[in-house]
Short mmCIF file of the C-alpha atoms (twelve columns), coordinates in Angstrom:
data_MODEL
# 
_entry.id   MODEL 
# 
loop_
_atom_site.group_PDB 
_atom_site.id 
_atom_site.type_symbol 
_atom_site.label_atom_id 
_atom_site.label_alt_id 
_atom_site.label_comp_id 
_atom_site.label_asym_id 
_atom_site.label_seq_id 
_atom_site.Cartn_x 
_atom_site.Cartn_y 
_atom_site.Cartn_z 
_atom_site.pdbx_PDB_model_num 
ATOM 1   C CA . MET A 1   -25.095 19.855  10.089  1 
ATOM 2   C CA . ASN A 2   -24.137 16.812  12.042  1 
ATOM 3   C CA . ARG A 3   -20.354 16.186  11.609  1 
ATOM 4   C CA . VAL A 4   -19.745 13.265  13.371  1 
ATOM 5   C CA . LYS A 5   -20.056 10.380  10.604  1 
ATOM 6   C CA . THR A 6   -19.786 7.078   10.761  1 
ATOM 7   C CA . LEU A 7   -17.864 5.393   7.875   1 
ATOM 8   C CA . LEU A 8   -16.748 1.790   6.808   1 
ATOM 9   C CA . ALA A 9   -13.345 1.593   5.070   1 
ATOM 10  C CA . LEU A 10  -12.548 -1.101  2.807   1 
ATOM 11  C CA . ASN A 11  -9.080  -2.236  1.618   1 
ATOM 12  C CA . SER A 12  -8.580  -4.793  -0.939  1 
ATOM 13  C CA . GLY A 13  -5.583  -6.385  -1.917  1 
ATOM 14  C CA . SER A 14  -5.152  -9.172  -4.755  1 
ATOM 15  C CA . SER A 15  -7.029  -11.841 -2.691  1 
ATOM 16  C CA . SER A 16  -7.772  -9.866  0.809   1 
ATOM 17  C CA . LEU A 17  -10.209 -7.523  2.260   1 
ATOM 18  C CA . LYS A 18  -9.146  -5.277  5.140   1 
ATOM 19  C CA . PHE A 19  -12.121 -3.173  6.918   1 
ATOM 20  C CA . GLY A 20  -12.611 -0.927  9.486   1 
ATOM 21  C CA . VAL A 21  -16.066 1.023   10.776  1 
ATOM 22  C CA . TYR A 22  -15.138 4.215   12.364  1 
ATOM 23  C CA . ARG A 23  -16.869 7.488   14.443  1 
ATOM 24  C CA . VAL A 24  -15.115 10.459  12.537  1 
ATOM 25  C CA . SER A 25  -15.953 14.091  13.467  1 
ATOM 26  C CA . ALA A 26  -13.219 17.152  13.348  1 
ATOM 27  C CA . GLN A 27  -11.960 16.059  17.050  1 
ATOM 28  C CA . GLY A 28  -10.820 12.934  15.921  1 
ATOM 29  C CA . ILE A 29  -11.417 9.284   14.943  1 
ATOM 30  C CA . GLU A 30  -12.559 6.303   16.797  1 
ATOM 31  C CA . THR A 31  -12.237 2.309   15.683  1 
ATOM 32  C CA . LEU A 32  -15.809 1.011   16.283  1 
ATOM 33  C CA . LEU A 33  -14.839 -2.268  14.591  1 
ATOM 34  C CA . SER A 34  -12.112 -3.303  12.478  1 
ATOM 35  C CA . GLY A 35  -11.335 -6.927  10.818  1 
ATOM 36  C CA . GLU A 36  -9.996  -8.981  7.320   1 
ATOM 37  C CA . ALA A 37  -11.181 -11.365 5.185   1 
ATOM 38  C CA . GLU A 38  -8.259  -13.521 3.600   1 
ATOM 39  C CA . ALA A 39  -7.949  -16.066 0.770   1 
ATOM 40  C CA . LEU A 40  -11.188 -14.755 -1.384  1 
ATOM 41  C CA . GLY A 41  -12.320 -16.693 -4.559  1 
ATOM 42  C CA . SER A 42  -11.074 -19.816 -2.585  1 
ATOM 43  C CA . ASN A 43  -12.293 -22.902 -0.918  1 
ATOM 44  C CA . ASP A 44  -10.196 -21.589 2.446   1 
ATOM 45  C CA . GLY A 45  -11.787 -18.528 2.642   1 
ATOM 46  C CA . ARG A 46  -11.258 -17.110 6.314   1 
ATOM 47  C CA . PHE A 47  -13.032 -14.025 8.045   1 
ATOM 48  C CA . SER A 48  -12.118 -12.333 11.321  1 
ATOM 49  C CA . ALA A 49  -13.010 -8.794  13.187  1 
ATOM 50  C CA . THR A 50  -13.822 -6.687  16.512  1 
ATOM 51  C CA . GLY A 51  -15.316 -9.753  18.648  1 
ATOM 52  C CA . VAL A 52  -15.399 -12.588 16.112  1 
ATOM 53  C CA . ALA A 53  -12.724 -15.179 16.135  1 
ATOM 54  C CA . GLU A 54  -11.278 -16.243 12.888  1 
ATOM 55  C CA . GLU A 55  -13.841 -18.449 11.152  1 
ATOM 56  C CA . PRO A 56  -14.289 -20.193 7.533   1 
ATOM 57  C CA . LEU A 57  -16.481 -18.066 5.019   1 
ATOM 58  C CA . LYS A 58  -18.770 -20.317 3.404   1 
ATOM 59  C CA . ASP A 59  -19.395 -17.787 0.650   1 
ATOM 60  C CA . ALA A 60  -15.312 -16.094 -0.109  1 
ATOM 61  C CA . SER A 61  -16.744 -13.624 -2.990  1 
ATOM 62  C CA . VAL A 62  -16.527 -10.405 -1.918  1 
ATOM 63  C CA . ALA A 63  -20.112 -10.245 -1.324  1 
ATOM 64  C CA . GLY A 64  -19.963 -12.765 0.734   1 
ATOM 65  C CA . VAL A 65  -17.630 -10.898 3.051   1 
ATOM 66  C CA . LEU A 66  -19.956 -7.653  2.717   1 
ATOM 67  C CA . LYS A 67  -22.944 -9.946  3.587   1 
ATOM 68  C CA . ARG A 68  -20.943 -11.274 6.371   1 
ATOM 69  C CA . LEU A 69  -19.766 -7.968  7.652   1 
ATOM 70  C CA . GLU A 70  -23.432 -6.499  7.602   1 
ATOM 71  C CA . GLN A 71  -24.368 -9.732  9.837   1 
ATOM 72  C CA . VAL A 72  -21.800 -8.472  12.326  1 
ATOM 73  C CA . LEU A 73  -22.465 -4.707  12.417  1 
ATOM 74  C CA . GLU A 74  -26.106 -5.612  13.130  1 
ATOM 75  C CA . LYS A 75  -25.314 -7.632  16.224  1 
ATOM 76  C CA . ALA A 76  -22.554 -5.195  17.489  1 
ATOM 77  C CA . GLN A 77  -25.325 -2.583  17.356  1 
ATOM 78  C CA . LEU A 78  -23.260 -0.062  15.350  1 
ATOM 79  C CA . PRO A 79  -24.608 3.391   14.156  1 
ATOM 80  C CA . ALA A 80  -25.941 3.411   10.484  1 
ATOM 81  C CA . LEU A 81  -23.181 3.690   8.223   1 
ATOM 82  C CA . ASP A 82  -22.954 7.265   6.424   1 
ATOM 83  C CA . ALA A 83  -20.280 6.530   3.624   1 
ATOM 84  C CA . VAL A 84  -17.826 4.069   2.287   1 
ATOM 85  C CA . GLY A 85  -14.444 5.037   1.712   1 
ATOM 86  C CA . HIS A 86  -11.997 2.667   -0.815  1 
ATOM 87  C CA . ARG A 87  -8.602  2.216   -1.293  1 
ATOM 88  C CA . VAL A 88  -7.520  2.791   -4.511  1 
ATOM 89  C CA . VAL A 89  -3.683  2.232   -5.715  1 
ATOM 90  C CA . HIS A 90  -3.579  3.812   -9.114  1 
ATOM 91  C CA . GLY A 91  -6.025  6.543   -10.627 1 
ATOM 92  C CA . GLY A 92  -3.781  7.103   -13.443 1 
ATOM 93  C CA . PRO A 93  -2.730  10.615  -14.311 1 
ATOM 94  C CA . THR A 94  -6.242  12.184  -13.907 1 
ATOM 95  C CA . LEU A 95  -7.560  11.085  -10.453 1 
ATOM 96  C CA . SER A 96  -5.481  11.918  -7.366  1 
ATOM 97  C CA . ARG A 97  -6.979  13.417  -4.977  1 
ATOM 98  C CA . PRO A 98  -10.023 12.071  -2.782  1 
ATOM 99  C CA . CYS A 99  -13.384 11.791  -4.903  1 
ATOM 100 C CA . ARG A 100 -17.184 10.432  -4.864  1 
ATOM 101 C CA . ILE A 101 -17.405 7.671   -6.887  1 
ATOM 102 C CA . ASP A 102 -19.944 7.979   -9.520  1 
ATOM 103 C CA . ASN A 103 -20.213 6.110   -12.785 1 
ATOM 104 C CA . ALA A 104 -17.578 8.658   -14.894 1 
ATOM 105 C CA . VAL A 105 -15.080 8.289   -11.711 1 
ATOM 106 C CA . LEU A 106 -15.682 4.202   -12.157 1 
ATOM 107 C CA . GLY A 107 -14.966 4.720   -16.237 1 
ATOM 108 C CA . ARG A 108 -11.671 6.343   -15.838 1 
ATOM 109 C CA . LEU A 109 -10.796 3.997   -13.161 1 
ATOM 110 C CA . LYS A 110 -11.340 0.950   -15.181 1 
ATOM 111 C CA . GLN A 111 -8.975  3.073   -17.968 1 
ATOM 112 C CA . ALA A 112 -6.085  3.444   -15.258 1 
ATOM 113 C CA . ALA A 113 -5.967  0.250   -14.368 1 
ATOM 114 C CA . VAL A 114 -3.088  -0.618  -16.939 1 
ATOM 115 C CA . PHE A 115 -0.818  1.114   -14.362 1 
ATOM 116 C CA . ALA A 116 -1.301  -1.231  -11.703 1 
ATOM 117 C CA . PRO A 117 -2.696  -4.524  -13.068 1 
ATOM 118 C CA . LEU A 118 -2.278  -6.491  -10.053 1 
ATOM 119 C CA . HIS A 119 -4.269  -4.420  -7.542  1 
ATOM 120 C CA . THR A 120 -7.069  -2.166  -9.422  1 
ATOM 121 C CA . PRO A 121 -9.143  -5.412  -11.120 1 
ATOM 122 C CA . ALA A 122 -9.650  -6.591  -7.382  1 
ATOM 123 C CA . ALA A 123 -10.572 -2.929  -5.900  1 
ATOM 124 C CA . LEU A 124 -12.536 -1.948  -8.711  1 
ATOM 125 C CA . GLU A 125 -14.589 -5.426  -7.881  1 
ATOM 126 C CA . VAL A 126 -15.119 -4.123  -4.372  1 
ATOM 127 C CA . ILE A 127 -16.488 -1.163  -5.097  1 
ATOM 128 C CA . ASP A 128 -18.964 -2.397  -7.861  1 
ATOM 129 C CA . THR A 129 -19.939 -4.752  -5.326  1 
ATOM 130 C CA . ALA A 130 -20.617 -2.735  -2.553  1 
ATOM 131 C CA . ARG A 131 -22.163 0.150   -4.543  1 
ATOM 132 C CA . ARG A 132 -24.275 -2.592  -5.214  1 
ATOM 133 C CA . HIS A 133 -24.689 -3.644  -1.166  1 
ATOM 134 C CA . PHE A 134 -24.498 -0.044  0.166   1 
ATOM 135 C CA . PRO A 135 -26.707 1.908   -3.013  1 
ATOM 136 C CA . ASP A 136 -28.065 4.443   -0.636  1 
ATOM 137 C CA . MET A 137 -25.125 6.220   0.627   1 
ATOM 138 C CA . PRO A 138 -21.914 7.854   -1.103  1 
ATOM 139 C CA . HIS A 139 -18.898 5.855   -1.985  1 
ATOM 140 C CA . VAL A 140 -15.440 7.627   -2.185  1 
ATOM 141 C CA . ALA A 141 -12.035 6.171   -3.535  1 
ATOM 142 C CA . CYS A 142 -8.932  7.224   -1.569  1 
ATOM 143 C CA . PHE A 143 -6.269  7.063   -3.682  1 
ATOM 144 C CA . ASP A 144 -2.419  5.871   -2.843  1 
ATOM 145 C CA . THR A 145 -0.967  8.559   -5.391  1 
ATOM 146 C CA . GLY A 146 -1.945  11.131  -3.557  1 
ATOM 147 C CA . PHE A 147 0.214   11.827  -1.416  1 
ATOM 148 C CA . HIS A 148 2.853   11.905  -4.258  1 
ATOM 149 C CA . ALA A 149 1.129   13.868  -6.491  1 
ATOM 150 C CA . ASP A 150 2.792   17.195  -5.610  1 
ATOM 151 C CA . MET A 151 6.068   15.543  -6.126  1 
ATOM 152 C CA . PRO A 152 8.799   18.480  -7.682  1 
ATOM 153 C CA . GLU A 153 9.386   17.493  -11.593 1 
ATOM 154 C CA . VAL A 154 12.745  16.401  -10.791 1 
ATOM 155 C CA . ALA A 155 11.512  13.378  -8.599  1 
ATOM 156 C CA . GLN A 156 8.348   12.635  -11.150 1 
ATOM 157 C CA . VAL A 157 10.067  13.205  -14.542 1 
ATOM 158 C CA . LEU A 158 11.160  9.694   -15.731 1 
ATOM 159 C CA . PRO A 159 14.374  10.220  -18.005 1 
ATOM 160 C CA . LEU A 160 12.398  9.284   -21.435 1 
ATOM 161 C CA . PRO A 161 11.346  11.557  -24.308 1 
ATOM 162 C CA . ARG A 162 9.527   14.080  -23.016 1 
ATOM 163 C CA . GLU A 163 6.295   13.095  -24.810 1 
ATOM 164 C CA . LEU A 164 5.220   10.192  -22.730 1 
ATOM 165 C CA . HIS A 165 5.467   12.191  -19.878 1 
ATOM 166 C CA . GLY A 166 2.412   14.248  -21.437 1 
ATOM 167 C CA . GLU A 167 0.714   10.665  -21.871 1 
ATOM 168 C CA . GLY A 168 1.216   10.137  -18.248 1 
ATOM 169 C CA . ILE A 169 4.601   7.954   -18.207 1 
ATOM 170 C CA . ARG A 170 5.766   9.217   -14.715 1 
ATOM 171 C CA . ARG A 171 6.393   8.628   -11.271 1 
ATOM 172 C CA . TYR A 172 3.464   8.542   -9.417  1 
ATOM 173 C CA . GLY A 173 4.983   6.318   -6.190  1 
ATOM 174 C CA . PHE A 174 2.615   4.594   -3.731  1 
ATOM 175 C CA . HIS A 175 2.019   3.667   0.033   1 
ATOM 176 C CA . GLY A 176 0.474   7.110   0.284   1 
ATOM 177 C CA . LEU A 177 -2.157  6.460   2.466   1 
ATOM 178 C CA . SER A 178 0.388   4.655   4.852   1 
ATOM 179 C CA . CYS A 179 2.587   7.802   4.547   1 
ATOM 180 C CA . GLU A 180 -0.212  10.183  5.565   1 
ATOM 181 C CA . SER A 181 -0.975  8.018   8.453   1 
ATOM 182 C CA . ILE A 182 2.567   8.246   9.701   1 
ATOM 183 C CA . VAL A 183 2.553   11.989  9.021   1 
ATOM 184 C CA . ARG A 184 -0.924  12.057  11.340  1 
ATOM 185 C CA . GLN A 185 0.299   10.046  14.200  1 
ATOM 186 C CA . LEU A 186 3.578   12.001  14.456  1 
ATOM 187 C CA . GLY A 187 1.343   15.037  14.797  1 
ATOM 188 C CA . ASP A 188 3.364   18.135  16.411  1 
ATOM 189 C CA . ASP A 189 6.127   15.757  16.606  1 
ATOM 190 C CA . LEU A 190 6.618   15.689  12.866  1 
ATOM 191 C CA . PRO A 191 10.015  16.248  12.333  1 
ATOM 192 C CA . GLN A 192 11.380  18.809  9.287   1 
ATOM 193 C CA . ARG A 193 13.225  15.947  7.338   1 
ATOM 194 C CA . LEU A 194 11.562  12.357  7.592   1 
ATOM 195 C CA . VAL A 195 12.164  9.283   5.962   1 
ATOM 196 C CA . ILE A 196 9.181   6.500   6.081   1 
ATOM 197 C CA . VAL A 197 10.454  2.497   5.294   1 
ATOM 198 C CA . HIS A 198 7.180   0.927   4.500   1 
ATOM 199 C CA . LEU A 199 8.015   -2.732  4.484   1 
ATOM 200 C CA . GLY A 200 5.811   -5.418  3.732   1 
ATOM 201 C CA . ASN A 201 4.762   -7.824  0.567   1 
ATOM 202 C CA . GLY A 202 4.812   -4.542  -0.876  1 
ATOM 203 C CA . ALA A 203 7.787   -2.059  -0.091  1 
ATOM 204 C CA . SER A 204 8.788   1.574   -0.620  1 
ATOM 205 C CA . VAL A 205 10.885  4.327   0.653   1 
ATOM 206 C CA . THR A 206 9.606   8.130   0.596   1 
ATOM 207 C CA . ALA A 207 11.341  11.197  1.717   1 
ATOM 208 C CA . VAL A 208 9.152   13.788  3.382   1 
ATOM 209 C CA . ARG A 209 9.800   17.136  3.902   1 
ATOM 210 C CA . GLY A 210 7.630   19.417  6.150   1 
ATOM 211 C CA . GLY A 211 4.969   16.749  5.517   1 
ATOM 212 C CA . GLN A 212 5.122   16.795  2.218   1 
ATOM 213 C CA . SER A 213 6.298   13.449  -0.292  1 
ATOM 214 C CA . ILE A 214 9.373   14.909  -2.298  1 
ATOM 215 C CA . ASP A 215 10.986  11.720  -3.306  1 
ATOM 216 C CA . THR A 216 10.074  8.029   -3.027  1 
ATOM 217 C CA . SER A 217 11.367  4.681   -4.343  1 
ATOM 218 C CA . MET A 218 8.222   3.352   -6.467  1 
ATOM 219 C CA . GLY A 219 7.220   4.643   -9.979  1 
ATOM 220 C CA . LEU A 220 4.664   4.737   -12.647 1 
ATOM 221 C CA . THR A 221 3.559   1.448   -11.193 1 
ATOM 222 C CA . PRO A 222 3.865   -0.481  -7.332  1 
ATOM 223 C CA . SER A 223 6.458   -3.082  -9.236  1 
ATOM 224 C CA . GLY A 224 9.309   -0.646  -9.022  1 
ATOM 225 C CA . GLY A 225 11.710  0.409   -6.389  1 
ATOM 226 C CA . ILE A 226 13.095  -2.046  -3.615  1 
ATOM 227 C CA . ILE A 227 12.638  -5.848  -3.515  1 
ATOM 228 C CA . MET A 228 9.458   -7.023  -2.526  1 
ATOM 229 C CA . GLY A 229 7.392   -9.952  -1.936  1 
ATOM 230 C CA . THR A 230 7.114   -11.218 -5.266  1 
ATOM 231 C CA . ARG A 231 7.819   -8.187  -7.143  1 
ATOM 232 C CA . SER A 232 11.283  -7.582  -8.508  1 
ATOM 233 C CA . GLY A 233 11.827  -4.007  -7.529  1 
ATOM 234 C CA . ASP A 234 13.955  -1.834  -9.999  1 
ATOM 235 C CA . ILE A 235 15.910  -3.751  -12.433 1 
ATOM 236 C CA . ASP A 236 18.246  -2.852  -15.418 1 
ATOM 237 C CA . PRO A 237 15.540  -2.295  -18.543 1 
ATOM 238 C CA . GLY A 238 17.946  -4.004  -20.714 1 
ATOM 239 C CA . VAL A 239 17.391  -7.134  -18.707 1 
ATOM 240 C CA . LEU A 240 13.336  -7.036  -19.673 1 
ATOM 241 C CA . VAL A 241 14.994  -6.534  -23.388 1 
ATOM 242 C CA . TYR A 242 16.716  -9.512  -23.343 1 
ATOM 243 C CA . LEU A 243 13.761  -11.507 -21.922 1 
ATOM 244 C CA . LEU A 244 11.747  -10.061 -24.911 1 
ATOM 245 C CA . ARG A 245 14.058  -10.444 -27.473 1 
ATOM 246 C CA . GLU A 246 16.163  -13.996 -26.474 1 
ATOM 247 C CA . LYS A 247 13.178  -15.730 -24.435 1 
ATOM 248 C CA . HIS A 248 10.458  -14.563 -26.139 1 
ATOM 249 C CA . LEU A 249 8.378   -13.485 -23.603 1 
ATOM 250 C CA . ASP A 250 5.328   -11.834 -24.273 1 
ATOM 251 C CA . ALA A 251 3.554   -8.909  -22.086 1 
ATOM 252 C CA . ALA A 252 1.519   -11.362 -19.865 1 
ATOM 253 C CA . ALA A 253 4.702   -13.473 -19.365 1 
ATOM 254 C CA . LEU A 254 7.046   -10.701 -18.624 1 
ATOM 255 C CA . GLU A 255 4.141   -9.211  -15.983 1 
ATOM 256 C CA . LYS A 256 3.897   -12.710 -14.225 1 
ATOM 257 C CA . LEU A 257 8.050   -12.930 -14.244 1 
ATOM 258 C CA . ILE A 258 7.950   -9.367  -12.418 1 
ATOM 259 C CA . ASP A 259 4.912   -9.154  -10.033 1 
ATOM 260 C CA . HIS A 260 4.598   -12.452 -9.191  1 
ATOM 261 C CA . GLN A 261 7.632   -14.972 -9.152  1 
ATOM 262 C CA . SER A 262 10.934  -12.526 -8.352  1 
ATOM 263 C CA . GLY A 263 11.533  -10.461 -5.268  1 
ATOM 264 C CA . LEU A 264 12.028  -12.790 -2.332  1 
ATOM 265 C CA . LEU A 265 10.217  -15.606 -3.662  1 
ATOM 266 C CA . GLY A 266 12.331  -15.406 -6.840  1 
ATOM 267 C CA . ILE A 267 15.735  -15.137 -5.144  1 
ATOM 268 C CA . SER A 268 14.850  -18.005 -2.389  1 
ATOM 269 C CA . GLY A 269 13.369  -20.096 -4.438  1 
ATOM 270 C CA . LEU A 270 11.057  -21.106 -1.710  1 
ATOM 271 C CA . ALA A 271 8.410   -18.461 -0.314  1 
ATOM 272 C CA . SER A 272 7.722   -14.362 -0.204  1 
ATOM 273 C CA . ASP A 273 7.031   -14.678 3.535   1 
ATOM 274 C CA . MET A 274 9.491   -13.251 5.313   1 
ATOM 275 C CA . ARG A 275 8.740   -15.518 8.493   1 
ATOM 276 C CA . LYS A 276 9.270   -18.302 6.199   1 
ATOM 277 C CA . LEU A 277 12.491  -17.268 4.846   1 
ATOM 278 C CA . HIS A 278 13.869  -16.314 8.728   1 
ATOM 279 C CA . GLU A 279 13.060  -20.083 9.475   1 
ATOM 280 C CA . ALA A 280 14.738  -21.554 6.750   1 
ATOM 281 C CA . ALA A 281 17.521  -19.189 6.453   1 
ATOM 282 C CA . GLY A 282 20.029  -21.295 8.834   1 
ATOM 283 C CA . GLN A 283 20.054  -24.216 6.169   1 
ATOM 284 C CA . ASN A 284 19.368  -22.688 3.044   1 
ATOM 285 C CA . PRO A 285 21.853  -20.327 2.079   1 
ATOM 286 C CA . ASP A 286 19.319  -19.075 -0.799  1 
ATOM 287 C CA . ALA A 287 16.477  -17.981 1.773   1 
ATOM 288 C CA . LYS A 288 19.763  -16.277 3.460   1 
ATOM 289 C CA . LEU A 289 20.693  -14.699 0.494   1 
ATOM 290 C CA . ALA A 290 17.007  -13.078 -0.033  1 
ATOM 291 C CA . ILE A 291 16.958  -11.964 3.497   1 
ATOM 292 C CA . GLU A 292 20.305  -9.982  2.904   1 
ATOM 293 C CA . MET A 293 19.325  -8.311  -0.695  1 
ATOM 294 C CA . PHE A 294 15.996  -7.407  0.559   1 
ATOM 295 C CA . CYS A 295 17.964  -5.559  3.638   1 
ATOM 296 C CA . GLN A 296 21.058  -3.873  1.737   1 
ATOM 297 C CA . ALA A 297 17.993  -2.815  -1.291  1 
ATOM 298 C CA . ALA A 298 16.228  -0.821  2.069   1 
ATOM 299 C CA . ARG A 299 19.463  0.428   2.885   1 
ATOM 300 C CA . LYS A 300 20.195  2.051   -0.300  1 
ATOM 301 C CA . GLN A 301 16.768  3.263   -1.066  1 
ATOM 302 C CA . ILE A 302 17.219  4.579   2.778   1 
ATOM 303 C CA . ALA A 303 20.177  6.520   2.019   1 
ATOM 304 C CA . ALA A 304 19.440  7.741   -1.104  1 
ATOM 305 C CA . MET A 305 16.346  9.820   0.332   1 
ATOM 306 C CA . VAL A 306 18.340  10.821  3.162   1 
ATOM 307 C CA . ALA A 307 20.519  12.495  0.338   1 
ATOM 308 C CA . VAL A 308 17.455  13.714  -1.114  1 
ATOM 309 C CA . LEU A 309 16.694  15.601  2.245   1 
ATOM 310 C CA . GLU A 310 20.133  16.764  2.684   1 
ATOM 311 C CA . GLY A 311 19.996  15.013  6.153   1 
ATOM 312 C CA . LEU A 312 17.749  13.061  8.441   1 
ATOM 313 C CA . ASP A 313 15.652  14.020  11.722  1 
ATOM 314 C CA . LEU A 314 13.757  11.135  11.242  1 
ATOM 315 C CA . LEU A 315 13.324  7.331   10.269  1 
ATOM 316 C CA . VAL A 316 10.077  5.856   10.710  1 
ATOM 317 C CA . PHE A 317 9.560   1.703   9.888   1 
ATOM 318 C CA . THR A 318 5.761   0.821   9.096   1 
ATOM 319 C CA . GLY A 319 3.999   -1.628  7.003   1 
ATOM 320 C CA . GLY A 320 3.974   -5.850  8.075   1 
ATOM 321 C CA . ILE A 321 7.556   -6.555  8.084   1 
ATOM 322 C CA . GLY A 322 8.614   -2.722  9.193   1 
ATOM 323 C CA . GLU A 323 6.741   -3.212  12.624  1 
ATOM 324 C CA . HIS A 324 7.177   -6.737  13.007  1 
ATOM 325 C CA . ASP A 325 10.168  -8.012  12.421  1 
ATOM 326 C CA . ALA A 326 13.087  -6.341  14.461  1 
ATOM 327 C CA . GLU A 327 15.682  -8.317  12.985  1 
ATOM 328 C CA . VAL A 328 15.251  -6.771  9.772   1 
ATOM 329 C CA . ARG A 329 15.203  -3.388  11.313  1 
ATOM 330 C CA . GLU A 330 18.486  -3.707  12.891  1 
ATOM 331 C CA . ARG A 331 19.988  -5.444  9.708   1 
ATOM 332 C CA . ILE A 332 19.216  -2.490  8.109   1 
ATOM 333 C CA . CYS A 333 20.115  0.038   10.367  1 
ATOM 334 C CA . ALA A 334 23.229  -1.736  11.546  1 
ATOM 335 C CA . GLY A 335 24.465  -0.520  8.007   1 
ATOM 336 C CA . LEU A 336 23.405  3.448   8.538   1 
ATOM 337 C CA . LYS A 337 25.145  4.166   11.564  1 
ATOM 338 C CA . TRP A 338 27.331  6.577   10.020  1 
ATOM 339 C CA . LEU A 339 24.199  8.766   9.889   1 
ATOM 340 C CA . GLY A 340 24.202  8.797   13.627  1 
ATOM 341 C CA . LEU A 341 20.590  7.235   13.770  1 
ATOM 342 C CA . GLU A 342 20.396  6.886   17.686  1 
ATOM 343 C CA . GLY A 343 17.119  8.356   18.709  1 
ATOM 344 C CA . LYS A 344 16.494  8.832   15.177  1 
ATOM 345 C CA . VAL A 345 14.322  5.685   14.530  1 
ATOM 346 C CA . ARG A 346 10.736  5.015   15.156  1 
ATOM 347 C CA . THR A 347 8.373   1.964   14.470  1 
ATOM 348 C CA . LEU A 348 4.445   3.477   13.932  1 
ATOM 349 C CA . PRO A 349 1.767   1.540   12.234  1 
ATOM 350 C CA . SER A 350 0.051   1.801   8.920   1 
ATOM 351 C CA . LEU A 351 -3.460  3.043   9.657   1 
ATOM 352 C CA . GLU A 352 -4.499  3.275   5.934   1 
ATOM 353 C CA . ASP A 353 -7.811  2.370   6.952   1 
ATOM 354 C CA . GLU A 354 -7.986  5.047   9.367   1 
ATOM 355 C CA . GLN A 355 -6.938  7.467   6.872   1 
ATOM 356 C CA . ILE A 356 -9.363  6.390   4.088   1 
ATOM 357 C CA . ALA A 357 -12.268 7.293   6.925   1 
ATOM 358 C CA . GLN A 358 -10.741 10.513  7.535   1 
ATOM 359 C CA . HIS A 359 -10.504 11.369  3.943   1 
ATOM 360 C CA . ALA A 360 -14.299 9.882   3.262   1 
ATOM 361 C CA . TRP A 361 -15.169 12.140  6.150   1 
ATOM 362 C CA . ALA A 362 -13.490 15.266  5.021   1 
ATOM 363 C CA . LEU A 363 -15.428 15.107  1.643   1 
ATOM 364 C CA . ILE A 364 -18.916 14.054  2.615   1 
ATOM 365 C CA . THR A 365 -18.963 16.666  5.096   1 
# 
């Protein structure tokens, strides 16, 4: 069997779609093409790819993106695709390992959408459209929860009545594909006690011992953990009860508040984008406070993960903010000098799409 395969990785967001084409073999992985479509479903859709400058999308639907991508692939004269890999944030209690997508798997994914309503509907749309667009090849689901699936009970079990755990109410953890890519990049330099700090519009902190996740900041859903762009992160559950009882919010209004109106946006009243907050912080005290709260939330969670690991050998920053915002990294680390961080901090890219391609290759070969 030819073990060299060409894989398309699709990584969907709520209004964006990242993609990459990779040549994968037992010897490694090579990027043949990468790109992104943004502002999907709007009149401002944009498309960019290797060798293609950013351009407006006439059809900013998922089908329009895949059609434009196929044109780019044909022009680049790349090898024919062997499979398509998809990032899925949450597979619920029954799906965590990479698997081929069939109608039965799709049904389970639709049932699991209640755990990640911010992400799963968009992923399902991409999967449905891609299966129609590329019908003659296997499609593989790769789950953000997979890396954390074997966390010990002390990390997985939530402090709720035990029967709820049996119904799937537990800590799942997310950004698993990102964490796996960090572990893979470290290779032979992987330390015994590693903390991965993924900071972007979504943010999480994970404790890794010997390459295995043993605790992480996100919980049942990607809304928990540290402060994020528009998500609150962890919050006193009494606040939610108060909002239900006194403000008469229903589930939809509460979800909108927690996932879309909180975090950096809610604190600053200005923006969820850290770059805009930096620009405004000199004149806007709320923008300054949002940055300070974000850094403190990350710092507290890092310290918690160090406690779980009983020490620290390496701290890795990744994600859009983690990779590119030196000021935020410095602020976070400034409050952790007591850990003796000198020589223990690195910045590495989050290679989720490569990880998707690796998983898909392993499954089809």
